[in-house]
N, C-alpha and C positions, 0 to 999 in steps of 0.2 A: 577536537579536530586535528590536534599538531600528534593525540595518542594513535588514534587510528589514521591516518596518514602515514606513521610508523607503520604498521601491522600490516595494515597493505604493504607496505614496503615493502616487509621481512617476508612476508608470504609471495609475495608475488619475485624474489631470488630465488627463492625455494623450488618454484616452479619452471622455473623456466631453467636452473642449473637441474632440472628434475629428480628432485632430492624429495627423499620421505621421513618423514618426522626422527627423530633426534633416531639419526643410524648409528649414534655412539654406541644406542646398545643392542646391532642385530649384527655390525659388521665387528671384526680382528683388531686386537687391541696390542698386542705377544707378537712376539717374531716368534716363537714356535708353531702356533697356531697360524700366524700368518705366509709361515715357508714352505705349510703343509693344507692349502685350498683353507684354508677357515678350516681347518674341522679341529674336535679336540676332544668331543663328548666322550669317547670312547679313549681315550688315552692316560698316558696315569699321566699325577699331580704334577703341576710346576709351578712354579710361585704366583699365576695369574687362575689358575681354577677353580677359581672362584667366580669367574665371567668366564665358563663355560660351562663347567659339570663337578659343584664340586665335594661331588661324592667322590671320588680318587681319592683325595685324601686323605680319608678314613682308609683305604686300604694299598696308603705308600707303601714301602720296606724304610722311605725315610722318619725323621721324626720332625722334621720341620723345615722352610724354606720360606725367604721372603726375595723379592727385585722389585725392577722399574726398568719402564723400557718408554723410552718417546717413537714419539711416526710422527714424519713425514708424509702426510694423508694423501691421496686426489691432488697433483700435483699442477695440472690439466683442468682448467687456466691458473689458478692460482692455489697452495697448497693449505690445506688444515694442517696446524699446528698438535698433536695430538698424546699426555702422557694413561700411566698402565702405572698404576703400583699395589701393591699386594704381594699377600705373606699367610702362612697356616704354620700350626703344630698341633702336631698329632703323641697324643697320652692315650697309652692303650685305642680302646673302637672306638675312641669322641677324635674328631679334632674342629677346633676354631679355626675362626680366616675370618684377615681384613681385604676388601681392597677399596679402592678409589679412580679415576678416569676421568677424564678430559677433554674435549675437543673446541679448541676455538679455531674458530672460520678467519676467513680470511677480514679487513673492516672495507664498513662501507662507507660514503658519503650519505647523511639524509635529507632531501629537501624539501622544501614546504610547500603549500597550497601555493605561494604564487613563484614560487621559483628558484627561490632565495634557498641557498646552502649551507647548511647547518652543521651542526659537529659530526665527525666520523662514528659510527656506531660496529663496534665488534660482538658479532653476537657467540655463544656458546655453550655447549650441554657438557652440567658435569653430573658425576653419579661417585655413593659411596655406600659401598655393600655390608652387611655381617653375616656369616654364614656361618650352621654347624653340620655338621656330619658326620654319621654311629653307623658302625658294622655289628650288624646286630649277626652274623654269619661269618663265617673264613667267605670271603670274596666277592661278598658284596655288602655293599655299602647305599645308604641313605642318604640325602644333605638336605636344606630350607637353610634362607639367606631372605634378609628382609632387608633394600635396596630403597633405597633414597635418591631421586630425582628429582635433580631443577637446569634449571632452559631459561635462556634469556638471548627475545629476536635485537630486542632494544629498551631503554631507558622507558621504564615503567610500562613493557611486554615484558613480562615472564612468569614463572611460573613454578612450582615447588608441587611433588608429591610424594608417594608412599609404594614400594612392589613391593611382592614375591617368585624369587626364581626357586624351582626343587628340581630335584635330582635323584637318575641312580642309575647303578653300575652295578658287575658282576664282572670280575676279574679272575680268569683262568690258570694256568700258568704261559699259555701261548695262545689263547684267546681273551679278548677282552671285551665285554658289550657295553652303553650307555644308552639316556634314554634323559633331555634334563626339557622344562618349558621355567619360561625368562622374562620380565617383566611384567606378570599376571597382578592385577586388580587394577593400573594407577591408570587419569584421564588425569593429563596438565591446563591448568584453562592460561591461554591471554589473553586476559581481558575479558571481551565477550565470549570468545570463543574456544572452546575445552578442543583437545584432542587425545584419544584414546594412545598407550602405550603400544608401539610395536612388538607385540605377544610371539613370539622364537620357541616354535618347540625345535627338538631335534634326534634325532634317532641313529646311532650306528656301530661298526664292528671294530674291531682291528684283531688280526691277527700277530703277534708278540712273536720274535724269532731275538737266539744272542745279540746278531750284529743287525737285524734287520726289523724294521715293522712296516707292516702297510692298513691303512684306516679307511671307512670309505661314509658317508654317511648321508639322510636325506631330512630334508630342512623344512619347516615349511613357519614363511613369515608370513600376519595379517595384513591383509593388504598389496603381497606382491606377490601371493602363491607358490610354488613349490622350488625349494631350490635341492644344489649339491656339492655335496663338497666330494676329493677322493684325496693321499697325499701319503708319503713311502718317507722312512726314516735308515739310512744307510752308518755301518759305525764301525771301518774299517780300521781303527784303534778304538779304544774306552774313552777316550774322551773326546773324540771329534766324531759329533755327527752331520752327515751333508741330508738338507734333507732339501723337496723338491710337492709341489704337487697342482694340481687343479679347482678353481671352480666355478660353478653353471649359477648362471640365475636372469630374471630378464633386466635390458638395458635399463629399460624406463623409470625398473619397480626396485626398493630395496639396494641389496648387494649384488652389480650387474656381472658377470664369467673375468678373469683373469685365471694367469698362470704364479706361478708364484716358483719362485729356491731360497733356499741359504743353508747357514749352517751352525755347528754352536760349537764351544766351547766349555769342554768340565777340569780344572785344576784344581784336586782337590777340593771339592762342595762346589770353586766356584767359577757358576757359567756366566759366558758371554756370546751373544746369537743377536742373529741378522738376519732380516728373509727383506725380498726385491720380492714385488707385485709390477708385474709386465702383462703384454697382448691385452689391454683394454685403456681406449678413448681415454677416459676418463682417470683410470685408476694407476693407470700401468707410469713406475717410475719409484712405485713409493718405495718409503723405508721406511724400517723398523729397525730399531740395536735394543737389548735390551741386556744387563747385567745383574745375576742372581746369586741366592748362597743358599747351599744344602746344607743339611746340617742331620 
């Protein structure tokens, strides 16, 4: 009975917040993507590429990169605490990558059927992925990744599953096109309740220039429908990047609409990046900061 009460309470909270299952798997978790409207499927690979489109790593001019980021996500009414760590290494036409992400929601108090206040509970979602990217021809790359997903709503109400991510990318001198499909094949079981992972399909293109990049993409999220994002990055000097973007999404499902901006510094391979979201009742004030190193 206690387990049923906890499960019902957790699901009710999710409904009241307008949440969809496992938002960690379809929302941006790194400062570059966050600053550019949640885009990234057709951009060059950074430390968190495995969570966007890992195919870009196989055609990157870098040998490798790694980084970590922290998000103060959706601060209204209370922020989630998020982390994202990732990295990859390229040797010739092959690239190997790892990533880990976590989302720790605000704690809430349990209440028994008799109205007794029990211990507080902190729901959390986590994922870890291992990926491989291959470039069979110049400028063209494919990727595949296996992802372990864990979710806990309350003590005894948790689930673990495995899913797959796929990606494809074409990179020319001034143009890049990408397509990815994430969270394929996994189902989480919370007690007697089963929830399918939110499948996310993304396709987009970018125009790439010496000092200026622009990108746009369309997205389909199962259970939420069509979303879209656009972003731009301006580099007035080689070490500084100014970023801005906009994401469109339904207000009550998936990733709602928001505007974003941010900046990045690159000092001899050391990257410092920040992003801020605005223009959204729930996501406004979200802050993301990251530190990375490329070589």
